[in-house]
C-alpha positions in Angstrom: 0.0 0.0 0.1 1.1 3.3 -1.1 0.1 6.7 1.0 0.2 10.3 0.1 2.0 13.0 2.0 -1.0 15.2 2.8 1.2 17.7 5.2 5.1 17.8 6.5 6.3 19.4 9.9 8.3 22.5 8.9 12.0 21.9 10.3 11.1 18.3 11.0 13.8 15.4 9.9 11.9 14.5 6.4 11.4 18.5 5.6 15.2 19.0 6.2 15.8 15.7 3.7 13.7 17.5 1.1 10.2 15.7 1.3 7.4 17.5 -0.3 3.0 17.5 0.2 1.9 16.0 -2.3 4.8 12.9 -2.5 3.6 9.4 -2.6 5.2 7.1 0.4 5.8 3.6 -0.8 8.1 2.1 1.0 10.3 2.6 4.1 14.0 1.0 4.7 12.7 -1.2 2.0 9.4 -2.3 3.8 6.3 -1.7 2.2 3.8 0.2 4.6 0.5 -0.8 5.0 -0.6 1.0 8.3 0.8 3.2 10.6 2.3 0.6 12.7 4.3 -0.6 10.0 5.1 3.4 9.4 6.3 3.8 12.8 8.1 0.3 13.3 10.5 0.5 10.3 11.3 4.1 10.4 12.3 4.1 13.9 16.1 3.4 13.3 18.6 6.7 13.3 18.9 6.4 9.0 15.3 6.1 7.6 15.4 5.6 3.4 12.0 6.6 2.1 11.2 5.2 -1.5 8.6 7.8 -2.7 6.8 9.0 -5.9 6.8 12.3 -7.4 4.6 12.4 -10.4 6.2 10.4 -12.5 9.9 9.9 -11.0 10.6 7.2 -8.8 13.0 8.8 -5.7 15.1 7.7 -3.1 15.2 10.0 0.2 17.4 9.6 3.2 16.3 11.2 6.6 19.0 11.0 8.9 17.5 11.7 12.8 17.7 10.3 16.2 16.7 6.8 17.1 13.5 6.9 17.6 12.0 10.7 16.4 9.3 11.0 14.1 10.0 11.8 10.9 7.7 14.6 10.6 5.2 13.1 7.5 1.2 14.0 7.8 -0.9 11.5 6.1 -4.9 12.3 5.1 -6.0 9.5 8.2 -3.9 8.9 11.4 -3.9 4.9 11.1 -2.9 5.7 6.9 -6.0 3.0 6.4 -9.4 2.6 7.3 -10.5 1.4 11.1 -11.5 -2.4 11.4 -14.7 -2.5 12.5 -16.4 -5.2 14.9 -17.7 -8.2 12.9 -19.5 -9.3 16.1 -23.1 -8.9 17.6 -22.6 -9.1 21.2 -25.1 -9.3 23.4 -24.5 -6.4 25.5 -23.4 -4.2 23.0 -23.8 -0.7 24.2 -24.1 1.2 20.7 -26.8 -1.2 19.5 -28.4 -0.1 22.9 -28.2 4.2 21.2 -31.3 5.5 20.4 -31.6 7.0 16.9 -30.7 10.2 15.5 -27.2 10.5 17.6 -23.9 12.1 16.0 -22.8 9.4 13.0 -19.1 8.8 15.1 -21.2 7.3 18.1 -22.7 4.6 16.4 -19.0 3.3 15.4 -18.0 -0.1 16.9 -14.1 -0.1 16.4 -11.9 -3.6 16.7 -9.0 -2.3 15.9 -5.6 -3.5 17.6 -3.4 -0.9 16.4 -5.9 1.8 17.9 -5.7 -0.7 21.2 -1.9 -0.5 21.1 -2.1 3.3 20.4 -4.7 4.5 22.4 -5.6 1.7 24.8 -8.9 0.5 23.0 -10.2 -2.9 24.1 -10.1 -5.6 20.8 -12.2 -8.9 20.7 -9.4 -10.8 18.5 -11.8 -11.9 16.8 -11.0 -10.2 13.4 -7.4 -11.1 13.4 -5.9 -13.6 12.4 -2.1 -15.5 12.8 -0.6 -13.5 10.3 -1.9 -10.6 12.6 -1.0 -12.0 15.9 2.5 -12.4 14.3 2.9 -9.0 13.7 1.7 -7.9 17.1 4.8 -10.3 18.4 7.1 -9.3 16.0 6.7 -6.0 16.7 6.5 -5.9 20.1 3.0 -4.4 20.7 1.2 -4.9 24.2 -2.7 -4.6 23.4 -5.5 -4.5 25.4 -7.9 -7.6 25.2 -12.5 -7.7 25.8 -12.2 -11.6 26.7 -15.6 -11.6 28.6 -15.6 -15.1 29.1 -12.9 -18.3 28.3 -15.6 -20.7 27.9 -15.2 -20.8 23.8 -19.1 -22.1 23.5 -20.1 -19.4 25.6 -17.8 -16.5 23.8 -19.0 -17.5 20.6 -23.0 -17.1 21.9 -21.9 -13.6 24.1 -20.7 -12.3 21.0 -22.9 -14.4 18.2 -19.7 -14.6 16.3 -18.7 -18.8 15.6 -15.0 -17.9 15.5 -15.2 -15.8 19.1 -14.0 -18.9 20.7 -11.1 -20.3 19.0 -9.4 -16.7 19.0 -8.9 -17.1 22.6 -5.7 -19.2 21.4 -4.0 -15.8 20.7 -4.0 -15.1 24.5 -1.8 -18.0 24.6 0.3 -16.9 21.9 0.7 -13.1 22.8 1.5 -14.4 26.9 3.9 -17.0 25.8 6.0 -14.2 23.5 6.4 -12.1 26.8 3.8 -9.6 25.9 1.8 -8.1 28.5 -2.1 -7.6 28.4 -4.3 -5.6 30.2 -8.0 -7.6 30.0 -11.9 -6.8 30.6 -14.8 -8.8 31.4 -18.4 -7.3 30.8 -19.9 -9.4 33.1 -23.8 -10.1 32.7 -26.2 -11.5 35.6 -26.7 -15.1 34.9 -24.6 -15.6 31.7 -21.0 -15.1 32.6 -20.8 -14.4 36.6 -21.2 -17.4 38.9 -18.9 -20.3 38.0 -18.0 -19.2 34.7 -16.5 -16.0 36.3 -14.7 -18.2 38.4 -13.4 -20.3 35.1 -12.5 -17.0 33.3 -10.6 -15.9 36.1 -8.9 -18.9 36.6 -7.8 -19.5 33.0 -6.5 -16.2 33.2 -4.5 -16.6 36.0 -2.8 -19.3 34.1 -0.8 -16.9 32.1 0.3 -15.0 34.3 2.8 -12.8 34.8 1.6 -11.8 31.2 -1.8 -10.8 31.9 -1.4 -7.5 34.1 -4.8 -7.0 34.7 -8.3 -7.4 34.6 -11.5 -5.6 35.0 -14.2 -6.9 35.6 -17.1 -4.2 34.7 -20.9 -4.6 35.0 -23.4 -4.9 32.1 -25.4 -1.5 30.8 -28.8 -1.5 29.7 -30.5 1.7 28.5 -34.4 1.5 27.3 -33.4 0.9 24.1 -33.4 -3.2 23.8 -36.1 -3.6 21.9 -35.6 -6.8 20.1 -32.1 -7.6 21.7 -31.4 -10.8 23.6 -32.6 -10.5 27.1 -30.1 -9.1 30.0 -31.0 -7.8 33.5 -28.9 -5.3 35.7 -26.9 -6.7 39.0 -28.8 -6.0 41.8 -27.1 -6.1 45.3 -26.6 -9.5 46.4 -25.4 -10.2 42.3 -22.9 -7.2 42.5 -22.1 -9.0 46.0 -21.4 -12.4 44.9 -19.3 -10.8 42.3 -16.6 -8.7 44.4 -16.7 -12.1 46.3 -15.6 -14.2 43.3 -12.5 -11.2 42.3 -11.3 -11.3 46.3 -10.8 -14.6 46.3 -8.9 -14.9 43.5 -7.2 -11.8 44.5 -5.9 -13.8 47.4 -4.6 -16.4 45.1 -2.8 -14.3 42.8 -1.3 -11.8 46.0 0.1 -15.0 47.7 1.4 -16.9 43.8 2.6 -13.4 41.6 3.0 -10.6 43.7 -0.3 -8.7 42.2 -4.3 -8.9 42.6 -4.5 -9.5 38.8 -8.4 -9.1 38.5 -10.2 -5.8 40.4 -14.0 -4.7 40.4 -15.1 -1.6 38.8 -16.2 0.9 41.3 -20.1 -0.1 40.4 -19.7 -3.1 41.9 -19.0 -1.6 45.6 -21.4 1.3 44.5 -24.6 -1.7 43.6 -23.2 -3.4 46.4 -23.6 -0.3 48.8 -19.7 -1.9 50.1 -17.3 0.6 51.3 -14.4 1.0 48.8 -11.2 -0.7 49.1 -8.5 1.3 50.8 -5.9 2.8 48.3 -3.3 0.1 48.1 -6.2 -2.2 47.1 -5.8 -1.0 43.5 -1.9 -1.3 43.2 -0.8 1.1 40.6 -4.5 1.8 39.2 -3.7 -0.3 35.8 -7.6 -0.2 35.0 -8.1 3.2 35.7 -9.5 4.1 32.4 -11.9 1.1 33.0 -13.7 2.7 36.1 -11.5 0.8 38.5 -10.4 2.9 41.3 -11.7 6.2 39.9 -13.3 7.2 43.4 -10.7 6.1 45.4 -8.4 7.8 43.7 -10.6 10.9 43.9 -10.7 10.3 47.4 -7.5 9.9 48.2 -6.2 13.5 46.1 -9.2 15.7 47.6 -7.7 15.0 50.9 -4.2 15.6 49.9 -5.3 19.0 48.5 -7.2 20.1 51.3 -4.2 19.4 53.6 -1.8 21.8 51.1 -5.1 24.4 50.3 -3.6 27.4 51.9 -5.8 29.6 49.6 -8.0 32.5 51.5 -11.3 31.3 50.4 -14.0 33.9 49.9 -17.2 32.5 50.9 -19.5 30.8 47.5 -21.8 28.7 47.0 -21.9 26.1 44.0 -23.7 22.7 42.8 -21.7 20.0 42.1 -23.8 17.7 39.5 -23.3 13.5 38.8 -24.7 10.8 37.5 -27.0 8.7 40.3 -25.1 6.3 41.3 -21.5 8.7 42.4 -24.6 11.2 44.3 -24.0 9.9 47.5 -20.0 9.7 47.0 -19.8 13.2 45.9 -22.2 14.0 48.9 -19.5 12.8 51.1 -16.7 14.6 49.4 -18.5 18.0 49.9 -19.6 17.4 53.3 -15.7 16.8 54.1 -14.6 19.8 52.2 -17.4 21.9 53.7 -16.3 21.1 57.2 -13.1 22.2 56.3 -13.9 25.2 54.3 -17.5 26.2 56.1 -17.6 29.6 53.8 -18.5 27.1 50.7 -21.8 25.8 50.6 -21.9 23.0 48.1 -24.6 21.3 46.9 -25.0 18.0 45.1 -27.6 17.1 42.3 -27.3 13.4 41.0 -29.3 13.6 37.6 -31.4 10.9 36.9 -30.8 9.7 32.8 -34.1 9.8 31.0 -32.1 10.3 28.0 -31.1 6.4 27.8 -33.0 5.4 30.6 -32.9 5.0 34.2 -30.9 2.2 34.7 -28.0 4.0 33.3 -26.1 5.5 36.3 -22.9 7.1 35.5 -22.1 10.4 35.5 -20.2 9.7 31.9 -23.8 9.2 30.0 -25.6 11.8 31.1 -27.0 14.7 28.5 -27.6 18.4 28.7 -31.1 17.6 28.1 -31.1 16.1 31.3 -29.0 18.2 33.2 -31.5 21.1 32.1 -34.7 20.1 32.7 -33.8 18.7 36.0 -31.8 22.0 37.2 -33.8 24.1 35.7 -35.5 26.9 38.3 -33.4 25.3 40.7 -30.9 27.7 43.0 -27.8 27.0 42.2 -25.2 28.9 43.6 -22.2 30.6 41.9 -21.1 27.6 39.6 -22.5 24.7 38.0 -19.7 22.1 38.0 -19.8 18.5 36.4 -17.6 15.9 35.7 -14.9 16.3 32.5 -16.6 12.9 31.5 -20.0 14.3 30.5 -18.2 16.2 27.2 -16.5 14.7 24.3 -13.0 14.8 24.9 -11.8 17.4 22.4 -14.8 19.6 22.4 -17.3 21.2 25.4 -19.9 19.1 23.6 -22.4 16.8 25.4 -23.9 13.4 24.3 -27.0 15.4 22.9 -25.0 17.3 21.1 -26.0 20.5 23.0 -22.9 22.2 24.1 -21.7 24.0 27.4 -23.0 27.3 26.1 -26.1 26.1 25.5 -26.6 24.6 29.4 -25.3 28.0 30.2 -27.5 30.0 28.9 -30.5 27.6 29.8 -29.7 27.5 33.4 -28.2 31.1 33.4 -25.3 29.9 35.6 -21.8 29.3 34.1 -20.4 26.0 34.0 -16.7 24.6 34.5 -16.4 21.0 34.2 -13.4 19.0 36.2 -11.3 15.8 35.7 -11.5 13.1 37.7 -9.1 14.7 39.8 -9.0 15.7 43.8 -6.9 18.5 43.0 -8.7 20.3 40.0 -12.4 19.0 41.5 -11.1 21.3 44.9 -9.7 24.4 42.8 -13.1 24.3 40.9 -15.4 23.9 44.4 -13.4 27.0 45.6 -12.8 29.2 42.5 -9.5 28.9 42.9 -8.0 29.8 39.8 -4.4 30.0 38.0 
């Protein structure tokens, strides 16, 4: 595959070597380039030979740079190729439960191993073949895998893919190569919990120490499930059972390998109405992005931030909006902050998710519409603070395409977003800006 160079970073190694916008990249150091992984892998050397096509001419350019430095070439797409879409129809797939009329990108089912290495996405391995796995091994690419179950027949049923079970062999191939994997299990009551969860954790522990971590997260169910596989949400008892299974495995792994390996998502502790585990439970937070340890981390950082806060804090009233699941947790944080800063009044509002359905309780799926409907006419104080996960990663836009500005106008209040960072969270509440 060849790729057109759409731009060149000024004064970059490729720029200095005379590569031009519009050149067609044919090969790097004699290797054909099929995508961004090939490009990054073969251009890592300090002396890189590019074979280019410029108009009707074919020419070579030698780029001299420091090892691993970027050449400075830009292409029409980041991957230099189309994204690989998911070939499964999982019984728990959240995208299949989305309402109509949302922005197109929200309906795209990604299952691309390249994005797993580059951005930490999770892949099911079902659209990979032996050659793909060998390339992952040869390039030493650590990836994240959506396992869900190690029972081959059950995995086929859960993913509605007859090849899903046999692809489990790739877990051992990757582990045997010495590469590390993070794994996740979307746990569904009566499907892959109980004895099946025990089996999955046992099988994954056999691949230690090459399983870096496993996150077990509860299935999320919206109100848009007509015609889909019948699933139920976890109740208190079911959540407690999942935690117990994982904690039993943790004790075994801690003794054998010095790590707990598997971790329940924070949601399980909320559902089970159990106290959050201590900080050391989460080790180095390997599954933070999967919702494991977010609350403990935030709590610890808020405590630390309060201890180091010597600012002269003015009288202030704010509202913190979150999902229903974390409402009590944020109330506890608010009480703690108000005890330390009595001149600050904090109101916490847990937003009911009417957009997706009331079974969805996480903050990241709260829409501006629900925020506005439930807070309009409420005395919100000087500022409304929301979690950043309510917004697009790169834009102040909610899932329903309303903007922060739209919500500010509707509620007649300034809205600030805070990352899951205790220092930033406290600064936003106290009105500290730098």
